[in-house]
N, C-alpha and C positions, 0 to 999 in steps of 0.2 A: 437432447441436453433436455430435460424436462424444465418448461418456463416458470416464470418467478412471480405470473401474473400474482397481485395483492401482493407481494414483496417489498418492504423500504429498505434504502440501501443506504449508506453515507458515506462514500469515499473522498477518503484527504487525499490533497493536490490532483483534483481528478481534470484539471483542464488543461493538461498535455501528458506525451508522451504514455505513460505502464499507466495513471491514472486514468486517464481518455478515454482509453481503448479500452479500459474496463468497466466505465461506466459505460460505452458505448454498447457493446457486451448483452451487460443487464439491462440496458432500453432494450436492445433486439428481443431479448426472453421477456419482455414485456415486464422487466420491475419495472417500482417510482424510484428512481433514484435524485442524492442533491450530495452535492459538489462545491469542494472550495477552490476557488485563485486565489495566490498571493496578490502578484501585483498588475498578472497580464490578463486584465478584465478581457481586452479583446478577442486571448485564443477560450475562453470560458464560451463569449457571446455565440464565435465560432462555432463552436460545441455545441451548442445551446438549439444553434441554426442547423447543425446539421443533423440533431434529433428529432427536431420538432413534426416529422411524419410520423414517426413511434407512438404507439402507445403508453399509457403510462405517466405520471407527474413528473415533473423536474423543480429544482431547486437549488439555485445557486447562489454565494455571495463571498466578498472578501473574507478571509482570515487567518490569522496569522498564528499559523497552528502552533506557534512558542508561547504561543500568550493567554494564559487561560481563562482569562474573563472573555477574551475572543471565543475561546472554543467551545464556552459555556452556552454564550450567546447563538453564535451557530447550531448547535445541537438541539438547545432550545424553539428554535426559526424552524429547524427540520423537524423537530417533531409538529410542529404548530400546522406545519403545511403540508406535510406526508402523512401526518396520524402517529406514528411510532417508527421507530429501530426495528429494524430485527434484524440487520447483516451489516457489519461496519467491515472498513477494509480501508487500513492504515498505510497508507502509501505514501504521506507525504515524506521528503526528504532532501538532502543536500551533500552533494559530493566535489572538495576541490581538493588542490593538491596542498600538501600538509608535513613538508620534513621535521620531524621532530625538535631538530638543532634551533630553527626558525620562526615554527609554528608559536603562536601568540595566542595567550591565555583566552585572551577573546574570539579568535577563531576555534579554537577548541569548545567553549561554552554554545556558543553558539550552534555549533555542528551536533552539540547533545540536548541541545533545546525540541531543534526542529527535527531529529529526526529521530529520539528519545523520550523526552520528555513530551512530546506530542502523544508518542503510543500513550505511555501510563496516563495523560491527561482526557484524551477521546475514548479510552477503555473504561478508564475509571467510572465517568459519569455514564458510559452508555449502559453497564452494566446496573447499573441501579436505576436505569429507567428499567432494563430488562428485567430484573429480578423484580419491581414494582409491579411492571404491567404481565410479570407470568411468560415473559418468552423466552422457550428455547431459540434461541441466538446465535447468529455463528458470526467469529471474530478471526479477520484471517490479517495478517500482519503482516507486510513487503517487506523482506529481509535483504541478505546479497550472498554472494558466495564468499565477499572479502570479510564476513563475520563468521568463517569458518577454516578459510584459510590462514588470515590476515592480506593485508596491500602494503606494499613497501609505500613511502610516501601519502600513505592516508591514512594511518594508525588511526586518527580522531574517528574515521567515516567506519573503515574497519570494526574497532572498540563498539562504536555505537548499533551496529549493525549484528554482533558479537552478544548482545546484550540483548537484544530482542531475540534475538533465538532464546536465547535460556528463560526470557519473560516468556515464551508462548509455552515454551514446557512448565513451566511453574502455575501456569492460568489453569491450562490445560486440566491438570488437579487439583484445582480449586476451586473450579466452577464448572465442571463434568455433570457433579452434584445436582445445578440447578437445569440442565437438558442446556446448556450453554458450550458449544466447542470452542473451541480456541485453536488456528496451526499459523502454518509459513510458510510462504512461496520467499524460497531464495534463490535469484535471476543472477545469469553473469553481468556478460557483455550482452548490452539492450544495445540498438539502435533509435537513440532518444538524443534529443539536445542537448541534455545533459554531457553526455556523452562521445559529440560529435567531434569536437576538437580533438583529441585523446585517439578517436575511432580516424580519423583523418592523416595525424602523424606517428600514428604509429601502428595503420591499420593492415600490414602485414605481419610483425611481430606480432601482434592481437590472434588474429587468425589462425598461427601457425601453433597455438595452442587448445585450439577448438577443435574435439575431432569431426565435428559434423562440417568443418571448414567454412561457416559461416556465421553472421553475428544475427540473433534472434532478433527477431519487430518484439513492438510493446501488446500486439496481438495474441503474440503465443505467450507471452506470459500473461494477460488476462483470462486466456481458456483454463488453466493449471487454476487461476486463482478462483473467478465462476464454478470450476467443479467443487471446490472443496465446500462453498457456502448452498449447494446442491444440493438436493436428499438422494443420490449416488454416495456421497461421503457422510452419511448422518454418524457412522462410525469409526469416523478419521478425528483424534485428536489430539493435538501436540506433536502433531506432522510437522518435519521441516522438509518442502518438497523442492527440490532442487530442481531448477527449471533451464538448464546452462550450455546447450549443446555438448555437451561430455567435457568441461574443462575443467570441473572438479569433480571430482566422482569418489561420493563420501563414502562409507557404509553404513 
């Protein structure tokens, strides 16, 4: 993989899971990386300590990605500390149970704010920055197989991820003339804190739906994300890259 020396990357939800693996891989390849955490400051500090010996700058701060003012502050601080933003990874998200008959409006709106509104906020303000600085940037959203096939008892989550897929395709056409590519990685089950309880309770049932017969790791999602940001993917835009061990086979 070509290195990312001199490139500045912002990863939302970068302190754990897929986000942390993505931050680490970009750092290993020489990038300057900024990432936020929500409440788990210790996880962010642990990741920072892990990356201390790697080249490049680091910046992290607490940020509720559903709060537009906090998002603006985080973006501005990232630009001050790194100099610019060349690559945006919209990774932050939540996933919880929600049967439609008992789902509250608060639960629905919280999922939409974190999973979807945050993607709009970060993309809007970072595209403004890229246009102003004439940066041929890279934007990669993290969606889900749930956004392609739906997910029973998680309709709010699936709806938010399906919207991200449509958002990706729309922006690819809109931002292509600026030299900005917009793509999406759609994981299936991944071995993270967010999915740990479900995997413990229904692991055998879940594995039976996966042709490769195992649950992908966060680093196996980070690799495709970084690929889409690399010089090897300069002609790819509007693409939904499925990374799910074969659990959803899309044409």
